[in-house]
N, C-alpha and C positions, 0 to 999 in steps of 0.2 A: 504494500500501500504505498502511495505518496499524498504526502500535504499540501496544500498551500496555506500559509500563513504571514497575516500581516499584522505589522507590531509584534515578530518575531523577537525583538532586541530588548522590549520593552519588560516590565517586574514580573507581567504575568506571563506574555508571550517567550519567555525565555524560559521561565518554567515547566512549561509545555512542553517547549522543543525539548527539553532536558528528560522528560517522561517520555516523548514519542522516539529519540533517537534509542532509550532501554528498553524500548518496545521494539527496536527493530523498523519503526518505520520512517521511511526517507521525509524530507522537508525539501520542498522550495520556498525561499522566501522574499517577501517584496520590500525594497529598502529604496528610499529617496536618496541615500547617501552613497555614491559610488565606492568609497572609501571601505565601505563594509561589505561587500560584493564577496562572497567567496564561493570556491568551484570544487568544493569537496563533493565525494561521490554521492553522500548522503546528506547531505545539507548545502545545496545553491542557492544563490541570490542573483534575484533580477532587479533591475534598476523599473523605478516609475513616478511619474511626476503627475498628481494626481491636479493640480489645478491646472496645468497645460494639457491634462488628458493624454497623457505618455504612458503605454506601459508596453514592456517587452514579453509578447504574447506567448514564447517560448516557457515562460513563468506556468502556465496550463499543460506543460507535457508529462502525460503518465499522471496527471493529479487525479484525484477520487473523491477528494474533502476540502473545503475551504475554511479555516481558521480565520476568522476576521474579528480584529482586534484593535486595530489602529485607530487614536484618537487624539486628539490635543489636550494636555491635561486640563482639569476640569479647579486645579489646585496654582491658579496665577489668578492674578487681581483681574475680575470682570470688566475689564473697560468695551464701551461699544464696538469696537474693532475686535478687540479678543474673542468676546461672545460668538460675534460673527467666523470665529477661525473655528470656535471649537463644533459650531454647527456644521458646518462646509468639511472640516476635518472628519468628518463623520460621514456624511451624505454624498459628499464628490467623491469620496475614495469607492463607497458604495455603488455609485451609479458608474463608476468608472467599470469597475469588475464585472456588473449586471449587465452592461456593450459589450466589455472583453467577451465575454462566455456568450452571448444571445450572436455574437458576428463571429466566431470561432468555433472549429471543430472543436469538440472536448469530449471529456466522460466523463464529468463532476457529477456527482448525484446527490451531495451535500452540504450547506453550507450551514457553519455554527458561529455565530456572531454573538459577541460580547453585547450587553446590556447593561442597565442598572437601575437598582431599586429607587432610584430617584423618582422614575415615573408615579408611582406610588404619593396619594398628597398625604402629608404631614400627619399625624395624629399620634395621640396619646392612647387612644382606646382601641384604634382599629386593628385585626389582626389579618393583613394580607396575604392572600394568597394568589396564583397565577388566573385564576377567573375572574380576579378585579377587573374592572371596566373604568374606573374612574381615572381620571388622568392630572396631574397635579399642575396646578396654574402656574408653580412656579417657573425660574428660567429652567432648569433642569430637565422637571416633566416634560416640557414643551422640545428641549432638545433630544430626549430619549424617545420619544413620540414617532418625532421626524425619523430619528434613525432607524427606528423598528418599522414604521412604514417602509423606508426605502430599504431596507433588507427582505420583507415579505413580498416584493417583484419577483425574487428569485423562485418563488413557486410556480408563477407561470413559464417556469424555462423547463417544469417539470422536477425541480429539483426539489429536496427536502431541505424545509427552512427550521432549524433551532435557534433561540435566541435564550441565553443564559444572562438574568436581570442579576448583576454581582453589587455585594453589599460593600461593606467596610473590610477593605484584604488585610489582613495580619502575616506582615511580614517585615523579619530584620532589615533586609537589602532594600527597601524602600518604599513608597505609598507612607500611609497618614501614621502607622504606628512609630515609627524614628522619630516623626514631626510630633507625637503626644508624649515621648518619653522623653525628649527634648529639657522639657520645663520639670518634671519631676524628678530627671536628677539632681537639677541645680535647687529644689527646695521648693518651686516655683510653680508646682500642678497645682493645678484646679477644675473642677467640674463648668461646664457653660450654661448659665442662666437658673431653670430651677435643676437640673441635671438628670431630671425624671424623663426626657426624650429618649426614646428606644432607638439604639443603634444594631442593627442587625449584621452581625460580621461574618467572616470563614478566613480560615487558614489559606496559607499560598498552596501548600501543596492540597490541601482538598480541593480548591479550586482548579489547579490543573487535572486533577483524577478526575473532575465533575466532567470536564472537558472532553477528554479521552472516554470516559465512560459512556458520553451521547455519542462519539464517534463509531465507539463500538457495537453500540446495540442499535446505534440507527435511529434515533428518538430525535423526532418532531416538534415544537410549538415552543411553548415559555416554559421557562425550568426558573426556579429562584435559586440564586448562586451564595446560597447562606446555611450557615451552621444553622443548627438545632434550638441551638437558645440563647435569641437575643438576647441583650443585656442593656442597662439604661448607661447614659452618659458619665452619671456619677459611680454606679459601680463599676464598669469600666477602667476610667482614670484612679480607683482605688484598687483597684484590682495588677493593676500597672504598677504602682507604687509599692503594692506589695512583693512584687515580685523582684523589684528594683530595690528594695529594704527602705524606701523611703518615704516619710511622712507627706500626709495633705493637709498643709494646714492652713492656707488661704481661701478665703472667701470664695464662693462661686464668681466667675466671671460675667458680668451682667453684658445683656445684648447689645446695650446702646455702644461700649467700649468695643467692642468687637467689630461692630458695623462701621466705627469713627477710624478702625484699624486695614480693617478687610475690605469695605465698601459691600457692594452687594454678594461678595463670595462665602460674607460670614453667616450665610443662612442654611451651609453645609454643616454648621456646627451645632444649630439649634431643631435642626426638623428632626421627625421623629417619624420612623418608618418601624414598626415591628412586623418581619416578615416569616413566612411558613416557608418550610423545607421538606414539607409533608409528601408534594405531588414526588419528587425525584427517590425519596425515600421510599415512598411504597412500589418505586419500579424496581427496588435492588440497592439502589444507590447505597455504600455503606462511610459515611464518616470517620476517619481518623481522631478529629480532633474535633468532639462534639463540645468539649467542654473547654470555656474560655483561660482559666487557668491551666489547661494542659498547652492549651495554643501559645499563652505566653511564657510559660517555660523552656517552650521548645525555639520559640523567638529572642526572647532576650537574657 
């Protein structure tokens, strides 16, 4: 088997690539950086430039499945220009892949796309499953909705579409966890707002395993990429502090302060999404890190 991965050098993509290689799944990957091109037999790089609709169609050779992860980071200040980049980096790349498959011979039968739980409206009380049809009116909710709509087009090419709505990814190598741990290490850790907002998390290994599980079992539809036990922001902060053997003595950080520091992006810290993992568990997937403390012990 051979897969084509977009975003293969990112935090999630590199872990998925590592697990593919351990299972002898050959990888083609797309990159906008020509210095990152590799010609190794099981790990071949191909150039693309989505903003100019440029793609090396050789990337499709012998590919059975596409794993689509690419997208500009949401962890940068959301200026008007950057917000456009966040959207276009997801919709433009997806459209280019769609057009390339539509207009060139290929054997692709499945696309597995990253998505995000940010599509669910913020709520302290709701427990979201994949059947929920409400879409958050927040910027991130609108981004995810447009992203998923673009991915759904692949079904018109008789390609199975799977979308994994990813929660807070716990990894020492990047993402949110090192940033959350940094102030705690220096005794400046604190929860945000009331601290009661739900944070649905997943360990990086489980997330990569989930992508490969969907691939191996040819699943389609929406799956929540979250561990079985969501935690509140307050509990998550204290759990990180406990693992680092540091106290949390500061009062919770008020919303207006983070709004002043981060602008609109501060909403990421205060939104509450309690999200269910039951659908993928019922299908037979087993989490290695179902408990927050286990995940933090591994990464911190």
